[in-house]
C-alpha positions in Angstrom: 30.9 29.5 -4.2 29.0 26.9 -6.1 25.6 26.2 -4.5 23.1 23.4 -5.5 19.5 24.4 -4.8 17.3 21.2 -4.8 13.7 22.1 -5.6 14.6 25.4 -7.3 11.2 25.6 -9.1 9.1 25.4 -6.0 8.0 28.4 -3.9 10.9 28.1 -1.5 13.5 27.2 -4.2 12.5 30.1 -6.4 12.9 32.5 -3.5 16.3 31.0 -2.8 17.3 31.5 -6.4 16.2 35.2 -6.3 18.1 35.8 -3.0 21.3 34.0 -3.9 21.3 35.8 -7.3 22.1 38.9 -5.3 25.1 37.3 -3.6 28.5 38.2 -5.2 30.6 35.2 -6.3 27.8 32.7 -6.1 27.2 30.2 -8.9 23.9 28.3 -8.8 23.6 24.7 -9.8 20.0 24.0 -10.8 18.2 20.9 -12.1 14.5 20.5 -12.6 12.8 17.1 -11.9 13.1 16.0 -15.5 16.9 16.5 -15.5 17.4 15.1 -12.0 15.2 12.6 -10.3 15.8 13.1 -6.6 14.1 9.8 -5.8 16.9 8.0 -7.7 19.9 7.4 -5.6 22.0 6.5 -8.6 21.0 9.7 -10.4 21.7 11.9 -7.4 25.1 10.3 -6.7 26.1 10.8 -10.4 24.9 14.5 -10.3 26.9 15.3 -7.2 30.0 13.5 -8.5 29.9 15.5 -11.7 29.0 19.0 -10.3 30.9 18.9 -7.0 29.1 21.9 -5.4 30.6 23.7 -2.4 27.2 23.7 -0.7 23.7 22.4 -1.1 20.3 23.7 0.1 17.6 21.0 0.2 14.3 22.8 -0.5 12.8 20.0 -2.5 9.8 18.2 -0.9 6.4 16.8 -1.5 4.1 19.3 0.2 0.4 19.9 0.7 -2.3 21.0 3.2 -4.3 18.9 5.7 -6.5 17.3 3.0 -3.5 16.1 1.0 -1.5 14.9 4.0 -4.5 13.0 5.4 -5.4 11.4 2.0 -1.9 10.4 0.8 0.2 9.7 3.9 2.2 6.9 2.2 3.2 9.1 -0.7 4.2 11.9 1.7 6.4 9.8 4.0 8.0 7.8 1.1 8.8 10.8 -1.2 10.2 13.0 1.5 12.3 10.2 3.1 13.8 9.3 -0.2 14.6 13.0 -1.1 16.2 13.6 2.3 18.3 10.4 2.2 19.5 10.8 -1.4 20.4 14.5 -1.2 22.1 14.4 2.2 24.0 11.1 1.7 24.9 12.1 -1.9 26.3 15.4 -0.8 28.5 13.7 1.8 29.6 11.1 -0.8 30.8 13.8 -3.1 32.7 15.8 -0.4 30.2 18.6 -0.1 31.2 20.4 3.1 28.1 22.6 3.7 24.4 21.6 3.5 21.2 23.3 4.7 18.2 21.0 5.0 14.8 22.7 5.2 12.0 21.2 7.3 8.7 22.5 8.7 7.2 23.6 12.0 5.0 20.5 11.9 7.9 18.4 13.2 7.0 19.6 16.7 4.6 17.8 19.0 0.9 18.5 18.6 0.8 19.9 22.2 4.1 21.6 22.2 4.6 24.6 24.4 3.8 28.0 22.8 5.9 29.4 21.3 7.6 26.2 20.2 11.4 26.0 21.1 13.8 23.8 19.2 14.2 21.8 22.4 10.7 20.4 22.2 11.5 18.2 19.2 10.4 14.5 19.9 8.9 15.5 23.3 5.4 14.3 22.4 3.1 12.9 19.8 2.8 14.6 16.4 -0.4 16.1 14.8 -2.0 12.9 13.2 -3.1 14.7 10.1 0.5 15.5 9.0 2.4 12.9 10.9 3.8 11.2 7.7 5.3 14.4 6.4 6.6 15.4 9.8 8.3 12.0 10.4 10.1 12.2 7.1 11.3 15.8 7.9 12.5 14.7 11.3 14.4 11.9 9.7 16.0 14.4 7.3 17.2 16.8 10.0 18.5 13.9 12.1 20.4 12.6 9.1 22.0 16.0 8.7 22.8 16.2 12.4 24.4 12.7 12.6 26.5 13.2 9.4 27.8 16.4 11.0 28.4 14.5 14.3 30.1 11.5 12.8 31.9 13.1 9.8 32.5 16.7 10.8 30.7 18.2 7.9 28.6 21.5 8.4 25.2 20.0 7.7 22.4 21.8 9.5 18.7 22.3 9.4 16.2 25.2 9.4 12.5 24.8 10.4 10.3 27.5 8.8 6.9 28.3 10.0 3.9 28.6 7.6 5.2 30.0 4.4 3.5 32.1 1.7 4.5 34.2 -1.3 5.1 34.1 -5.1 4.9 30.6 -6.7 2.7 29.1 -4.0 0.2 26.4 -4.9 -3.5 27.5 -5.2 -5.0 24.0 -5.6 -8.6 24.1 -4.5 -8.3 21.1 -2.2 -4.5 20.6 -1.5 -3.2 24.1 -0.9 -2.4 25.7 2.5 -4.7 28.1 4.3 -3.4 31.5 3.0 -3.2 30.7 -0.7 -6.6 28.9 -0.4 -8.1 32.1 1.0 -6.6 34.3 -1.7 -8.1 32.1 -4.4 -11.4 31.7 -2.7 -11.9 35.5 -2.1 -10.7 36.4 -5.6 -13.1 34.0 -7.2 -15.9 35.1 -4.9 -15.3 38.7 -5.9 -15.3 37.8 -9.6 -18.6 35.9 -9.2 -20.2 38.6 -7.0 -21.0 36.1 -4.3 -22.8 37.9 -1.4 -21.4 35.5 1.3 -18.6 33.1 2.0 -18.7 30.5 4.8 -15.5 29.8 6.7 -14.8 26.7 8.8 -14.6 26.8 12.6 -14.7 29.8 14.9 -11.7 31.6 13.5 -10.1 31.6 16.9 -7.0 29.5 16.3 -3.7 31.5 16.0 -1.2 30.9 13.3 2.2 32.4 12.2 3.0 33.3 8.6 6.4 34.0 7.1 7.0 35.5 3.6 9.1 33.1 1.6 11.6 35.9 0.6 12.3 36.3 4.3 13.0 32.6 4.6 15.4 32.8 1.7 17.2 35.7 3.4 17.4 33.7 6.6 18.9 30.8 4.7 21.7 33.0 3.3 22.3 34.3 6.8 22.7 30.8 8.2 25.0 29.7 5.4 27.4 32.5 6.3 27.6 31.4 10.0 30.9 29.5 10.8 29.2 27.3 13.3 25.4 27.2 12.8 23.1 25.4 15.2 22.1 21.8 14.2 18.5 22.9 14.2 17.0 26.4 14.2 13.5 27.9 13.9 12.7 30.5 11.2 9.6 32.6 11.7 8.3 36.0 12.7 7.7 35.3 16.3 4.2 36.8 16.0 0.8 35.3 15.1 -2.7 36.2 14.1 -6.1 34.5 14.5 -7.5 32.7 11.5 -10.4 35.3 11.6 -7.9 38.2 11.4 -6.1 36.5 8.6 -9.4 35.9 6.7 -10.5 39.5 7.1 -7.1 40.8 5.9 -7.2 38.6 2.8 -10.8 39.7 2.1 -9.7 43.3 2.3 -6.6 42.9 0.1 -8.5 41.0 -2.6 -11.3 43.6 -2.5 -14.1 41.1 -1.6 -17.0 43.1 -0.2 -19.4 40.3 0.7 -20.1 38.8 4.2 -18.0 36.1 5.9 -19.8 33.7 8.1 -18.3 31.1 10.5 -19.5 27.5 10.8 -18.6 26.6 14.4 -19.7 23.0 13.8 -16.6 22.5 11.8 -13.2 21.7 13.5 -10.8 24.5 14.5 -7.7 22.3 14.7 -4.8 23.1 17.0 -5.5 26.3 19.0 -2.1 27.8 18.4 1.2 27.2 16.5 3.9 29.8 17.1 7.6 29.4 16.7 10.1 30.4 19.3 12.6 32.4 17.2 14.7 33.7 20.0 17.8 31.6 19.0 17.8 33.1 15.4 17.2 36.6 16.8 20.1 36.2 19.2 22.3 35.4 16.2 21.2 38.6 14.5 18.4 37.9 12.1 14.8 38.9 12.1 12.0 38.8 9.5 11.3 42.0 7.7 8.0 41.6 5.9 4.8 42.6 7.7 1.9 40.3 7.1 -0.4 42.8 5.4 2.4 43.9 3.1 3.3 40.3 2.3 -0.3 39.4 1.5 -0.6 42.4 -0.8 2.6 41.3 -2.7 1.4 37.7 -2.8 -2.0 38.7 -4.2 -0.3 40.8 -6.9 1.9 37.7 -7.8 -1.3 35.6 -7.8 -2.9 37.9 -10.4 0.3 38.0 -12.5 0.7 34.2 -12.4 -3.0 33.7 -13.3 -2.7 36.1 -16.2 0.5 34.5 -17.5 -1.0 31.0 -17.2 1.7 29.9 -14.7 -0.5 29.6 -11.6 0.2 26.4 -9.7 -2.8 24.3 -8.7 
């Protein structure tokens, strides 16, 4: 089976390459952004026509944390709309029969029921700080759904929860919460800082999935003869931001004090995925959060030493 992985150099794409590399009979088709501009419809159509993959996994996206999404909404909606449209339509144009589009848990309403089932999609307003990204991802999954509905191709989507792992971005302003904490505590330890101030009360609850578990779930879904149009991928468990912060501090070896600034916003009280549909099909996440953070911190140190750290 010949599989195209779009975005293979990112955190998710790299995990997919690692996981698919263990599958017998799989040939990977990979192009970096210099060899294939996913924002160019002509380039994408030419690529698909030449390579004719059997399947495609769309893991390419412009991503970032709250600061990045709030500051550059036009770039987030445009880039992700174009990537989705070009890769999905291009696959159909070239006769690709199987496609898996990867979205995000932020597609669900801000005040979605907890845990969030797939059925709550479009049931209410989105979180304003990442609305641009979410709208683009919703458009992508709907594009896959409607191409399947109209043309009979097995195009389907998976919505992962908050991801972490090797190859993550550790940008001081634009990274997500877990890599941001790893970098912050590591640098505080190096500088012997006696105290770190954290935002909010630490009470919001969040779910975290190791990226290698996501890759395994994607392979599982690609093997299903009739996968759901949309399915959540997560652990089904969550922790408070305070618990997460204390775990990262322990893993990195930071021995100072953590204080909480309750005058700063907490954000959404809880974001947990309902993963009962995927569990019923026979897949569950394997990596415990503490183990995953330990592995991720080890990869952070290795990437930092090698000069390959993103951000």
